[in-house]
ZAROLUM-559297 format. One line per 8 residues: number of its first residue (from 1); for each residue x, y, z of N, C-alpha, C, O, CB. Coordinates in steps of 0.02 Angstrom, whole numbers, plus 32768, in hexadecimal, padded with zeros to 4 digits. Each point is the difference from the previous one (the first is absolute). Glycine has a CB too. Layout:
# residues N
NUM) X/Y/Z/X/Y/Z/X/Y/Z/X/Y/Z/X/Y/Z  ...;
This chain:
# residues 220
1) 501C/E9DB/2418/7FC0/7FF6/8029/7FC6/8017/7FE9/7FFC/803E/7FFC/8042/7FC5/8058  7F89/7FD4/7F98/7FCE/8032/7FF7/7FDA/803A/8031/7FF5/803B/7FF1/8007/7F67/7FCB  7FF3/803B/8083/7FEB/802C/8034/8029/802A/8012/803D/7FF8/8006/7F86/7FC4/801B  8019/807B/7FEB/8035/8046/801E/7FF3/7FF6/8038/7FC9/7FF8/8019/8037/8067/7F9E  804C/7F9F/8070/800A/7FE7/803A/8043/802B/8028/802D/801B/7FE0/7F9A/7F6B/7FEB  8032/8078/8086/8025/8029/8021/802F/7FC6/801E/7FE6/7FC8/8009/7FC3/80A5/800C  808D/7F9C/7FF8/8038/7FD3/8025/8020/8020/802E/801A/8037/7FF3/7FFA/7F8C/7FB5  7FF1/8023/8091/8028/8015/8043/802F/7FBB/7FFC/7FEB/7FC6/8000/7FAF/808A/8058;
9) 80BD/7FCF/7FA2/8020/7FCF/8009/802B/8008/8044/800C/803B/800E/7FEC/7FB1/7F73  8023/7FE2/80AF/8024/8011/803F/804D/800F/7FEB/8011/7FE9/7FCA/7F9B/7FC8/8083  8072/8066/7FCB/8047/7FFC/8010/8017/7FB8/7FDD/7FD3/7FD7/7FF9/8024/8075/8081  804C/7FA0/7F6F/8012/7FC6/7FE8/7FFB/7FDD/7FB4/7FE1/8021/7FD6/8007/7FE3/809B  8030/7FC5/7F7D/7FEB/7FEE/7FD3/7FD1/7FC1/8008/7FFE/7FDD/7FCD/8062/805F/8008  7F8B/7FB8/8047/7FC4/7FE0/8004/8016/7F97/7FEF/803A/7FF3/7FEE/7F77/80A6/7FDC  8028/7F39/803C/7FC1/8008/7FEE/7FDC/8010/8049/8010/7FE2/8034/7FFA/7FCE/7F5A  7FC9/807C/806E/7FBF/801E/803B/7FCA/7FC3/8000/7FFC/7FD2/7FD8/8009/80C2/8009;
17) 7FD6/7F78/8050/7FD2/8000/8024/7FD2/8026/7FE3/8008/803B/800E/8034/7FAE/8048  7F8E/800D/7F81/7FCF/8023/7FCD/7FBF/7FFF/8004/7FE3/7FCC/7FF1/8065/8021/7FD1  7F8F/8051/8056/7FC6/8015/8006/7FD8/800D/7FA9/8009/8031/7FDC/8029/8004/80AD  7FAC/7F9C/7F6D/7FCB/8011/7FBF/7FD7/8037/8030/7FFC/7FEE/803B/7FF2/7F8A/7F71  7FF0/80CD/8042/7FE5/801D/8018/7FC6/801D/7FDB/8013/8031/7FDF/804C/7FCE/805E  7F5B/7FF2/7FBB/7FD0/8017/7FDE/7FDA/803C/8022/7FE8/7FF5/8038/8017/7F98/7F97  7FFA/80B7/8012/7FD9/803F/801D/7FB1/7FF1/7FF2/7FF1/7FDD/7FD0/8077/807F/8016  7F7F/7FB2/802F/7FB6/8011/8014/7FE5/801B/7FB6/8024/8010/7FD1/7FF1/8016/80BE;
25) 7F88/7FDA/7F74/7FD8/8020/7FD2/8021/804B/8008/800D/8018/8037/7F7E/7F95/7FD1  8083/8078/7FB0/8010/804D/7FFE/802D/802C/800E/8001/803D/7FFB/7FB4/7FAF/800E  808F/7FD0/8019/8030/8017/7FFC/8042/8000/7FE2/7FFF/8025/7FCE/7FBE/7FDA/806E  807F/7FE6/7FD0/8030/7FF8/7FCC/8039/7FEA/8011/8007/7FF8/803D/7FCB/8052/7F92  8056/7FAA/8014/8053/7FD5/800F/800B/8020/803A/8003/7FDD/8033/803F/800F/7F56  7FC6/8058/807E/8024/802B/803B/7FED/7FDF/804C/8026/7FEC/802C/7FCE/808C/7F86  7FBD/7F8A/8049/7FE5/7FF9/8043/8019/7FDE/8032/8003/801A/8038/7FB2/7FF5/7F95  8061/7FAD/8024/8039/7FD8/801A/802E/7FF8/800E/8010/7FD9/802D/7FCD/8019/7FBD;
33) 8054/8039/7FE9/8038/8000/7FF2/8020/8028/8039/803C/7FFC/800D/7FAC/7FF0/7F7A  7FE8/803E/80A0/8029/8031/802E/800F/7FE5/8044/8028/801B/8027/7FA3/8042/7FA0  800A/7F5C/8049/8001/7FD6/8030/804B/7FCB/7FFF/800A/7FD9/802E/7F65/8038/7FCC  80B0/7FF2/7FE0/803C/7FE6/7FF1/802B/7FFB/801E/801C/7FCA/8009/7FCE/804C/7FB8  802A/802B/805E/802C/7FFE/8024/8006/7FED/8068/802D/7FF5/8029/7FDC/8059/7F55  7FAF/7FB8/8081/7FF1/7FF7/8048/7FF7/7FAF/8006/8012/7FE3/8033/7FB1/809B/7FE0  8023/7F63/7FBA/7FE9/7FBD/800D/8038/7FCF/8004/8030/8008/7FDA/7F6A/8014/7FEE  8066/7FB6/805F/804B/7FDC/8032/803B/802B/7FEF/8038/7FE7/7FF5/7FA9/7F93/8003;
41) 8012/80CA/8007/8066/8036/8008/8011/7FF0/7FC8/8036/7FE1/7FFE/800B/8011/807B  7F9A/801A/7F3F/8009/7FFE/7FD7/8031/7FC9/7FCD/801F/800E/7FCC/7FB4/8058/806F  8027/7F56/7FEA/8028/7FBE/7FD1/7FD4/7FE7/7FCD/801B/7FD9/7FD9/8026/7FFA/8088  7F7C/803A/7F96/7FE0/7FF0/7FC8/8001/802B/7FD0/7FF1/803B/8004/7FD7/7F8D/8035  8050/8010/7F89/7FF5/800F/7FB9/7FA5/8023/8001/7FD9/7FDD/8020/808E/7FAA/7FAC  7F89/809E/8022/7FBD/8013/7FF3/7FE6/800F/7FB4/801D/802D/7FE1/7FF5/7FFF/8093  7FB7/7FAF/7F69/7FFB/800C/7FC8/7FAD/8015/800E/7FD8/7FE5/8026/8096/7FC9/7F99  7F8A/8091/800F/7FB1/7FFD/7FFE/7FE6/8027/7FCF/7FF8/803D/7FFE/8001/7FB1/8071;
49) 7FF7/7FD2/7F58/7FEB/800A/7FD1/7FC1/801E/7FF1/7FD7/7FEE/802B/8070/7FCB/7FD2  7F9F/806E/7FD7/7FCB/802D/7FFC/7FC6/7FE7/7FCC/8007/7FE2/7FCB/8050/807B/8055  7F73/7FB7/7FFF/7FCC/7FCD/7FDA/7FEB/8034/7FBA/8010/803B/7FFA/7FB4/7F79/8088  801A/8028/7F54/8005/800E/7FC3/7FCC/801E/7FDB/8000/8013/7FC6/8043/7FA1/8046  7F7A/804F/8034/7FC0/801A/7FF2/8000/8046/8024/800D/800E/803B/7FB9/7F7B/7FBA  8026/80A0/7FD5/8002/804C/801C/7FBA/8005/801F/7FCB/7FE1/7FFB/8088/805A/7FA8  7FC6/8004/8084/7FCC/7FF0/8049/7FE6/8057/7FFC/8031/8020/8013/8023/7F69/8056  7F7B/809E/7F88/800A/804D/7FF2/7FD2/8006/8053/7FCB/7FE9/8015/8036/803B/7F3A;
57) 8038/800B/80CE/8003/8011/804B/7FFE/8047/7FF3/7FE9/8018/8034/805D/7F85/8009  7FC5/808E/7F9D/7FFE/804B/8003/8032/8002/7FCD/8007/7FD9/7FD1/7FD8/804E/80AC  8051/801F/7F95/8027/8020/7FE3/8046/7FC4/7FE6/8024/8008/7FCF/7FA5/8073/807F  803B/7F5D/7FD3/803C/7FC6/7FEE/7FD7/7FB6/8008/7FF8/7FE9/8039/8080/8064/8001  7F76/7F9A/7F9F/7FED/7FC4/8000/8027/7FB7/8036/803D/7FFB/8005/7FA4/8047/7F7B  7FFF/7F9D/8098/8022/7FC8/800F/7FEE/7FBC/7FDB/7FE7/7FFA/7FC8/8024/8043/809F  800C/7F8C/7FCB/8001/7FBD/7FC6/7FE6/7FC7/8038/7FFD/8000/803E/807D/8021/7F60  7F73/7FA9/8025/7FD8/7FDC/8037/8023/7FBF/7FCF/802D/800B/7FD7/7F48/8047/8066;
65) 806F/7F68/7FCE/8005/7FB5/7FE7/7FDB/8003/7FCF/800F/8007/7FC4/8000/7FBD/809A  7FC2/8036/7FBB/7FBF/7FF2/7FDC/7FD0/8042/8012/8006/8031/8025/8006/7F3F/7FE3  7FC2/8077/7FCB/7FCB/8042/7FEE/7FC2/7FDE/804E/7FE8/7FC8/7FFC/8025/8056/7F3E  7FE5/800D/80FE/7FD8/7FF1/8022/7FBB/802B/8004/8000/803E/8000/8065/7F91/802D  7F6D/8012/7FD5/7FB8/8030/8010/7FDC/7FF3/8050/7FF3/7FCB/801C/7FEB/8029/7F51  801A/8042/80A3/7FDD/7FF6/804B/7FD0/7FD7/7FFA/7FE1/7FFB/7FCB/8032/806A/805F  7FDC/7F74/8012/7FD1/7FC7/7FF4/8007/7FC7/7FD5/7FD3/7FD5/8003/7FF2/807B/8013  8076/7FA7/7FBB/8009/7FC1/7FE1/8024/7FEB/8009/802E/8026/800C/7FAE/7FE5/7FBE;
73) 8035/7FB5/8038/8036/7FD8/7FE0/802B/8000/7FD9/7FDF/7FF5/7FCD/7FEB/7FEB/8048  8070/8025/7FD7/8037/8005/7FBF/7FEA/7FC2/7FE6/7FEF/7FCA/8018/8082/8076/8012  7F94/7FDA/7F9A/8005/7FCA/7FBC/8038/7FD8/8012/8035/801E/8002/7FA4/802F/7F9B  8027/7F76/8071/803C/7FC5/7FFF/8035/800D/7FCE/803A/800D/8010/7F73/7F9B/800E  8040/8055/7FAC/802F/801B/7FBF/8014/802B/8005/802F/8006/7FD9/7FAB/7FDA/7FE9  801B/8050/8060/803A/804D/8000/8034/7FE5/803C/803A/8013/8007/7F61/806A/7FDD  8046/7F57/8040/8024/7FEA/8040/8043/7FDA/7FF4/8039/8008/8015/7F55/7FEE/8020  8052/7FD7/7F9B/803A/7FD2/7FF8/802B/802E/7FBE/8035/7FE3/7FF2/7F83/7F92/8039;
81) 803E/80C3/7FB0/802F/8012/7FCE/8025/803B/8030/8029/8027/7FE6/7F8B/7FB8/7F9B  803C/8026/80C8/8025/804A/8026/8024/7FCA/8029/8029/801B/8026/7F79/8064/7FE7  805D/7F3F/7FF8/8026/7FD7/8025/8047/7FDF/7FD4/8038/7FF0/8013/7F4D/7FFA/8032  805C/8016/7F81/802F/7FE6/7FC7/803B/8021/8005/8036/7FE8/8011/7F75/8001/7FA3  8043/8064/8036/802C/802C/7FFE/8025/8007/803B/803B/8012/7FF8/7F86/801B/7FBD  8028/7FC8/808D/8041/8008/8029/801B/7FC9/800D/803A/7FFF/8016/7FA6/8056/8019  7FFB/7F70/7FC5/8030/7FD3/7FF4/8047/7FEB/7FD1/8030/7FDB/800C/7F69/801C/801B  8051/803A/7F96/8033/8007/7FD7/803C/803F/802B/803D/8004/7FFF/7F62/7FD5/7F86;
89) 8033/8049/8097/8033/802D/8020/8032/7FEF/8022/803C/800D/8005/7F7D/8028/7FFC  8020/7FAD/8016/8037/7FBC/8038/8032/7FF3/7FE6/8036/8010/8019/7F7E/7FAC/8010  8046/8026/7FA4/803B/7FCD/7FCF/802E/8030/7FEE/803B/7FF6/800F/7F7A/7FB0/7FB4  803D/808A/8021/800C/802D/7FED/804A/8027/8032/803C/8008/7FF6/7F36/7FED/7FD2  805B/801B/8074/8028/801D/8033/804D/7FDD/8019/8036/801B/8009/7F4E/8009/8018  8061/7F7D/7FE9/8020/7FD7/8007/8041/8013/7FE1/8031/800D/8023/7F71/7FAD/7FEA  805F/8048/7FB2/8033/8001/7FE1/8031/8044/7FF9/8037/8001/7FE3/7F82/7FA4/7FEE  8027/8094/8051/800C/8047/7FE6/8024/800E/8043/8037/801C/7FF8/7F5D/800B/7FB0;
97) 8058/7FC9/80A3/8015/800A/8030/8017/7FE3/801E/8007/7FC9/7FE6/7FCD/8063/8011  8053/7FD9/805F/802D/7FD5/801B/7FD1/7FDD/8022/800F/7FFC/803B/8059/8042/7FCB  7F5D/7FA4/7FEB/7FCE/7FCD/802F/801D/7FDC/801D/803A/7FFA/7FED/7F7B/7FFE/7FDA  8037/7FDE/8077/800D/7FCD/8010/7FC0/7FD2/8003/7FE1/7FF9/8034/8082/803C/7FFD  7F90/7FB2/7FA1/7FC4/7FCF/7FFD/7FE8/7FD2/802A/7FC6/7FEC/7FFC/8058/8020/7FAF  800B/7FE0/8080/7FF4/7FE7/8044/7FE0/8023/802F/7FE2/7FE1/802C/8072/7FEE/7FC1  7FAC/8070/8013/7FF4/802A/8030/7FCD/8040/7FEB/800B/803A/8012/806A/7F9B/8019  7F51/8016/7FAC/7FD6/8036/7FEF/7FC0/8005/800C/7FD9/7FD0/7FFB/806A/8036/7FC3;
105) 7FB0/8034/8051/7FC4/8007/802D/7FCB/8030/7FD3/8011/8034/7FE4/803B/7FC2/8098  7F6F/7FED/7F82/7FD5/8016/7FCF/7FC7/8034/802D/7FD7/7FE8/8027/803F/7F9D/7F84  7FEE/80B9/8049/7FCA/8039/802E/7FE0/8026/7FE6/8019/8023/7FD4/801E/7FE5/8070  7F85/8001/7FCE/7FE8/802D/7FDD/7FC9/801A/8025/7FDF/7FDC/8026/8049/7FF4/7F77  7FC9/8079/805A/7FDA/802C/8021/7FB4/8005/7FD6/8009/800D/7FC5/806D/8033/806A  7F49/7FB9/7FE1/7FC6/8004/7FF0/7FF1/7FCC/7FC3/7FF0/7FC5/8001/8014/80B3/8031  8006/7FAF/7FA0/7FFC/7FC5/7FC7/8046/7FF4/7FE5/8015/7FD0/7FDF/7F73/8052/7FFA  8093/800A/803A/803D/7FCF/7FF9/8009/7FD6/8021/801F/7FD1/7FE8/800B/806B/7FF9;
113) 7FC1/7FC1/8069/800B/7FB6/8022/7FD0/7FD2/7FE4/8009/7FC5/800F/801C/8067/805E  7FAA/7FE2/7F6D/7FDD/7FC4/7FDF/8022/7FDB/7FBB/7FEC/7FD1/7FDE/7FAA/806E/8054  80A8/7FED/7FCA/802B/7FE5/7FC9/8031/7FE4/8018/802C/7FE9/7FDC/7FBB/805D/7FDE  801B/7FB6/8086/8040/7FDE/801B/7FD5/7FC3/7FFF/800B/7FD8/7FD3/8048/8081/807D  7F83/7F9A/7FD7/7FD7/7FD2/8021/7FE7/7FD7/7FC3/7FDC/7FD0/800E/8001/807B/805C  8032/7FC1/7F53/7FE8/7FE7/7FC4/803D/7FDC/7FF6/8001/7FC3/7FFB/7FA8/8094/7FD7  8094/7FD5/802A/803F/7FDB/7FF1/8018/7FD6/8037/8028/7FD1/7FF9/7FF6/8087/7FBE  7FCF/7FB8/8072/8029/7FB2/8040/7FD6/7FD1/8009/800F/7FCC/801E/802F/8073/8033;
121) 7F7F/7FCF/7F94/7FC2/7FC8/8019/801C/7FD4/7FA5/800E/7FC4/8000/7F5D/8099/8069  8097/7FC2/7F66/8011/7FC8/7FCA/8050/7FE3/7FF8/8013/7FD4/7FD9/7F89/806A/7FE6  8084/7FDF/8067/804E/8007/7FF2/8023/7FEA/803E/803C/7FF7/7FF7/7FB7/806D/7FB9  7FF3/7F8F/8099/801E/7FF9/802C/8055/7FF3/7FFD/8027/802C/8014/7F61/7FB7/8008  8088/7FEF/7FD1/8037/7FEC/7FF4/803F/8035/7FE5/8038/7FF7/8017/7F7A/7FA3/7FDA  8045/808B/7FEF/801A/8044/7FF2/8016/8027/8043/803A/800E/800F/7F78/7FF3/7F85  8022/800C/808A/800E/802C/8050/7FFC/7FF2/804A/7FDB/7FDB/8020/8001/8063/7F9B  8052/7FE8/8056/8024/7FF5/8040/7FCE/8011/8036/7FFE/7FE1/8035/8077/803A/7F9C;
129) 7F59/8024/801A/7FCD/8013/8036/7FCD/8021/7FD5/8014/800E/7FC7/803C/8004/80A2  7F6C/7FFF/7FA7/7FD9/8019/7FF0/7FDC/8047/8024/7FC4/7FF4/7FF7/8046/7F97/7FDE  7FFA/80AA/8047/7FED/8038/8007/7FC4/8029/7FDA/8003/8018/7FC7/806A/7FD5/8059  7F5E/8016/800D/7FC6/8015/7FEE/7FDA/803B/803B/7FEF/7FFC/803B/8011/7F86/7F7F  7FFE/80AC/801B/7FE8/804C/8020/7FC0/8023/7FE1/7FF2/800F/7FC6/808C/8007/804D  7F63/7FF2/8023/7FB7/8029/7FF1/7FE0/7FDD/7FD9/7FCE/8022/7FF2/8052/8046/8015  7FDD/7F68/7FDE/7FE7/7FCD/7FBF/7FCB/7FC4/8022/7FF8/8002/803D/808C/800C/7F76  7F64/7FCD/8031/7FDA/7FD2/7FEF/800E/7FCA/7FD9/8010/800E/7FC5/7FBB/803F/804F;
137) 8034/7F60/8003/801A/7FE3/7FC3/7FB5/7FE5/7FC9/7FC6/7FFC/8013/80BD/7FD7/8040  7F97/8020/7F6B/7FC5/8008/7FD7/7FE4/7FBE/8003/801B/7FCA/800D/800E/8092/7FA7  7F9A/7FB1/803D/7FBB/7FDA/8004/8028/7FB9/7FC8/802A/800A/7FD4/7F54/8079/8038  8067/7F3E/8006/8025/7FE8/7FC8/8041/7FEF/7FFA/800B/7FCA/7FE5/7FB0/8069/7FF9  806C/7FE8/8032/8053/7FF9/800C/8014/7FB7/8017/802F/7FE1/7FE7/7FDA/809F/8042  7FCD/7F67/800C/8020/7FD6/8025/8001/7FBF/7FC9/8022/7FCD/8007/7FB7/806A/807A  7FF2/7FD9/7F3C/7FFB/7FBB/7FDD/803E/7FF0/7FE4/8012/7FCB/7FE7/7F7D/8042/7FFE  8092/802B/8023/8044/8003/7FD9/8042/7FD5/801A/8036/7FF8/7FE2/7F9D/807E/8004;
145) 8018/7F71/805C/802F/7FF1/800E/8003/7FBD/800C/7FD2/7FDA/8010/803C/808B/8009  8043/7F8C/7FDA/8004/7FC0/7FD4/803F/7FE0/8023/8005/7FC3/8006/7FC6/806B/7F7E  8066/8001/8094/8047/7FE0/8009/7FF2/8000/8051/8028/8023/801F/8033/800F/7F6E  7F7A/7FB1/8095/7FED/7FFC/8053/803A/7FFD/801E/8005/802D/8029/7F96/7F97/7FD4  80A8/800C/7FFE/8029/800A/8039/8036/8044/7FE9/801A/801C/8031/7FDB/7F53/7FF9  8014/80A0/7FB3/8023/803D/8007/7FD0/8037/8003/801C/8032/7FEA/8045/7FA1/7FDC  7F5D/803D/804E/7FE3/8038/8033/8004/7FF4/802D/8016/802A/8027/7FAF/7FF8/7FB0  8028/7F9D/8042/801E/7FE6/803A/8049/8019/8037/8005/7FFD/803D/7FBF/7FB0/7F6F;
153) 806C/806B/8020/8046/801D/8010/7FFD/805E/7FF3/8030/8025/800E/8011/7F52/7FC1  7F91/8099/801D/7FFA/8054/7FF6/7FED/8016/8033/7FC7/7FF5/8014/801D/8012/7F87  8045/801D/8088/7FF6/803A/8027/7FD6/8033/7FF0/8009/801E/7FCB/8055/7FC9/804D  7F6F/802B/8011/7FC1/8032/7FE9/801A/8027/8042/8014/7FEC/8036/7F6F/7FCA/7F83  8072/8097/8025/7FEB/801F/8023/7FB4/803F/7FE6/7FFD/801E/7FCB/808E/7FB8/8066  7F4B/802C/7FFF/7FC5/802A/7FF8/7FFC/8041/801C/800F/8001/803B/7FC3/7F9F/7FBF  8021/808B/7FF2/800A/8041/801A/7FBA/801F/7FFD/7FE0/7FEF/7FCE/809E/801B/800D  7F61/8023/8053/7FC1/8023/7FEB/7FEE/8032/8039/800C/7FFD/803D/7FC8/7F9C/7F7C;
161) 800C/8098/8021/7FE6/803A/803D/7FC4/7FE9/801E/7FDD/7FD7/7FE2/804D/808F/7FE3  7FC6/7FB0/8073/7FC9/7FF9/801E/7FB2/8036/7FEB/7FC3/7FFC/8007/80A8/7FD4/8053  7FC9/8064/7F89/7FC9/8025/7FE4/800B/8002/7FBD/7FF3/8038/7FEB/7FF8/800A/8072  802B/7F93/7F72/800F/7FEF/7FD4/7F9E/8026/7FD9/7FCA/7FE9/8011/80BA/7F9B/801F  7F83/80AC/7FA6/7FBE/8021/7FC9/7FF8/7FE1/7FD7/7FC6/7FEF/7FF2/8044/806E/8014  8036/7F8A/7FCD/7FFE/7FE3/7FBF/7FF2/7FA7/8001/7FDB/7FE3/7FD8/807E/808B/8004  7FC2/7F7B/804C/7FFD/7FBC/7FFB/7FFD/7FEF/805E/8030/8003/8026/801D/7FEF/7F4A  7F67/7FFB/80A1/7FDF/7FEF/8039/8037/7FCF/8027/8016/7FD2/7FDE/7F69/803C/7FE9;
169) 8096/7FFA/8078/8022/7FC7/801F/7FED/7FB8/8003/8028/7FD2/800B/7FF1/8086/802B  7FA6/7FA2/7FBF/7FDC/7FC6/800A/8002/7FD6/7FC9/7FF1/7FC5/8002/7FCE/8071/8045  8061/7FFE/7F64/8019/7FE1/7FE6/8050/7FCF/8002/800E/7FC6/7FF0/7F95/808C/7FEF  8076/7FD3/8033/8040/8001/801A/800A/7FA5/8029/801F/7FCC/7FF4/7FDB/80DD/8021  7FD6/7F70/801F/7FFF/7FB3/802E/7FD8/7FC5/7FE5/7FF8/7FCD/8022/800C/8078/8044  7FE3/7FC3/7F5D/7FD7/7FD3/7FE1/8045/7FEB/7FD7/8001/7FC2/7FFE/7F70/8070/8001  80CA/7FEA/7FDD/801E/7FE5/7FDC/803A/7FE7/8037/801E/7FCD/7FF0/7FB5/8076/7F9D  8039/7FD1/809C/8032/7FD2/8029/7FEE/7FBB/801C/8026/7FD5/8017/8001/8093/8008;
177) 7F89/7F95/7FD8/7FD9/7FC7/8002/8005/7FC1/7FC8/8000/7FC2/8003/7FBA/8098/8036  804A/7FD0/7F99/8004/7FD0/7FC1/805E/7FF3/7FF8/8015/7FD9/7FD5/7F62/8062/7FE0  80AD/7FE3/8070/803C/7FF4/7FE8/8018/7FC0/8033/8016/7FC8/7FF5/8000/80BE/7FD9  7FDC/7F9E/806D/7FF1/7FB0/8030/7FE2/7FB8/7FE7/8019/7FC9/800E/7FCD/808E/8042  7FE2/7FB4/7F8B/7FF3/7FBD/7FEC/8019/7FD8/7FC1/7FF2/7FC7/7FEF/7FB9/8060/804E  8079/8001/7FAA/8044/7FED/7FD6/804F/7FF1/8028/8036/7FF4/7FE6/7F87/805E/7FBE  8032/7FB4/809C/802D/7FEC/8022/803A/8023/7FE9/802F/7FDC/7FEF/7F99/7FC0/8027  8046/80C4/7FE3/802D/801C/7FFE/8009/802D/803E/7FDD/802C/8018/8019/7FBF/7F73;
185) 8034/8003/8081/8026/801C/805B/7FEF/8054/7FE4/8019/801E/7FD1/8079/7F77/8062  7F30/8085/8007/8005/8042/7FF2/800F/8026/803B/7FF8/7FE9/8039/7FBF/8007/7F6E  8062/8052/804B/800A/801B/804C/7FCF/8049/7FE5/8015/8024/7FD2/8085/7FA4/806C  7F22/8046/7FE7/7FEB/8023/800C/7FF5/8047/8031/7FF4/7FFB/803C/8007/7FA0/7F8D  800B/809A/801D/8004/804C/8022/7FB1/8025/7FFA/7FD0/7FEE/7FDD/80C2/8025/7FF8  7F72/8014/804B/7FE6/803E/7FF8/8007/8036/8013/802E/7FFF/8029/7FA5/7FCC/7FCB  8019/8069/8006/8011/8048/8007/7FD5/8036/8016/7FC5/7FF4/7FF2/807A/7FEB/7FC0  7FC7/8048/8063/7FD8/802C/800D/8019/803A/7FC8/802B/802B/800A/7FBD/7FAB/807C;
193) 7FFD/8023/7F50/7FFD/8032/7FAA/7FD4/7FF9/7FE0/7FCA/7FEE/8017/8091/800E/7FD1  7FAF/8013/7FD1/7FC3/8006/7FC9/8034/7FDA/7FD4/8036/7FEC/8016/7F73/8092/7FF7  803C/7F77/7FA1/801D/7FEB/7FD6/8041/801F/7FF5/8006/803A/7FEC/7F94/7FA7/7FF3  8099/7FF7/802F/804A/8026/8016/8023/7FE0/8013/7FE7/7FD3/8021/7FFD/807C/7FFA  8060/7FB0/7FE0/8037/7FDC/802D/800D/8035/8031/800D/803C/7FFC/802F/7F76/7FAB  7FBA/8019/8094/8013/801E/8043/8046/8001/8017/8027/7FD2/8007/7F71/800C/8012  806D/8056/7FF1/8059/7FFF/802D/8008/7FAC/801E/8029/7FD6/7FEE/7FD2/80C6/8053  7FDA/7F5F/7FE9/8007/7FB5/8027/7FFF/7FCC/7FD6/8020/7FCE/8012/7FA9/8056/8049;
201) 8017/7FDC/7F6B/8004/7FDC/7FCF/804A/7FFA/7FC1/800E/7FD7/7FD4/7F6C/8044/8053  809D/8013/7FEC/8054/7FFD/7FE1/8035/7FDA/803E/8036/7FE3/7FFB/7FB9/80A5/7FB9  7FEA/7F85/807D/8037/7FE7/8030/7FF5/7FB6/8012/802D/7FDC/8015/7FDE/8099/801E  7FAF/7F72/7FC2/7FEF/7FB7/8002/8028/7FEE/7FBE/8038/7FE6/8006/7F48/8018/803A  8065/800E/7F81/800D/7FEE/7FBC/8054/7FF2/8018/8018/7FC8/8002/7F7D/808A/7FA3  8092/7FED/806A/8051/7FE9/8008/8010/7FCF/801E/802E/7FDB/7FEE/7FEB/807D/8012  7FB6/7FA0/8045/802B/7FC8/8029/7FE3/7FC2/7FDC/8027/7FD1/8000/7FE9/806B/8080  7FB2/7FB8/7F60/7FEC/7FC5/7FE1/8036/7FDC/7FC2/8013/7FC6/7FF9/7F71/8072/8027;
209) 808D/800E/7FB2/8046/7FE0/7FD8/8040/7FFB/8017/802D/7FF6/7FD8/7FA3/8032/7FDA  803C/7FDE/808A/804F/7FF5/8029/7FF8/7FC7/8003/802B/7FD6/7FF0/7FF4/8083/8058  7F8B/7F92/7FD8/8010/7FB9/802F/7FE7/7FDB/7FD3/801D/7FCD/8011/7FDA/8049/806B  7FEA/7FDB/7F58/7FE4/7FE1/7FC9/803A/800D/7FC1/802C/7FD6/800A/7F4C/803E/8027  8096/800D/7F9E/8015/8000/7FC5/8072/800C/8008/802D/7FEA/7FDD/7F26/8053/7FF3  80AC/7FE6/8063/8033/8024/7FF9/803C/7FCA/8017/8035/7FFD/7FE1/7F86/807E/8030  8037/7F5F/8022/803C/7FD0/8020/8026/7FD7/7FAD/7FDF/8001/7FCC/7FCC/7FD9/80CE  8091/800B/7F69/8024/7FED/7FD4/7FE5/7FB3/8004/7FF1/7FE1/8033/8074/807E/7FD5;
217) 7F9A/7F89/7FA8/7FE3/7FBB/7FEB/802C/7FDB/8014/8033/8009/7FDE/7F92/800E/7FC7  8044/7FB6/8090/8032/7FCB/8005/7FE6/7FB7/7FCE/7FCB/7FE2/8005/8058/8055/8085  8008/7FC0/7F52/7FEC/7FC3/7FCD/8039/7FD1/8026/8035/800B/801E/7F9F/8033/7F57  7FFA/7F74/8073/8009/7FD9/803D/7FCF/7FD9/8001/7FFA/7FD8/802F/803A/8070/800D;
């Protein structure tokens, strides 16, 4: 597999419901990995790929999914390259790990949330749910939506801090409005926190996954 990644595997042989979780700008594969045992009682396999763009943040570099400049929109070609890389990673992961592909969740924080939006909007049929934390819906991405029937069946959880200093709450509210225009079923939660994953957010995320993804799939 080309992307460096961290993996949390539950006890047992699987296949497991699985979360593909993307970190934010300047972080790394271990950032969200630490939450895995606390999400839905640790019953989900959690894969945390690492972006391939190095970000200078001090003695130890962080990583991102595509280059960004403050106040500028991202280069769409760079975004498409990053999306293609993640799609390839997911294909490889499905061959390597005991993933229940009927219960695959795409999730992300900040820039990683924008990547999650990209994957879910372009290929909603692959995912059982979408989770977007402290992020914003990318401009023009709605134009890439083609499988509207699958989007209408994609449970989505959007979480955001009221005191988020990096991505203002107004952008999250605008994102939710766009999702609803696409007929995506959205659960929007606000928290008294900044640009971070709130403790209450982990609790709500767990409940969301237990209700929307974890139950057995009954054929018939």
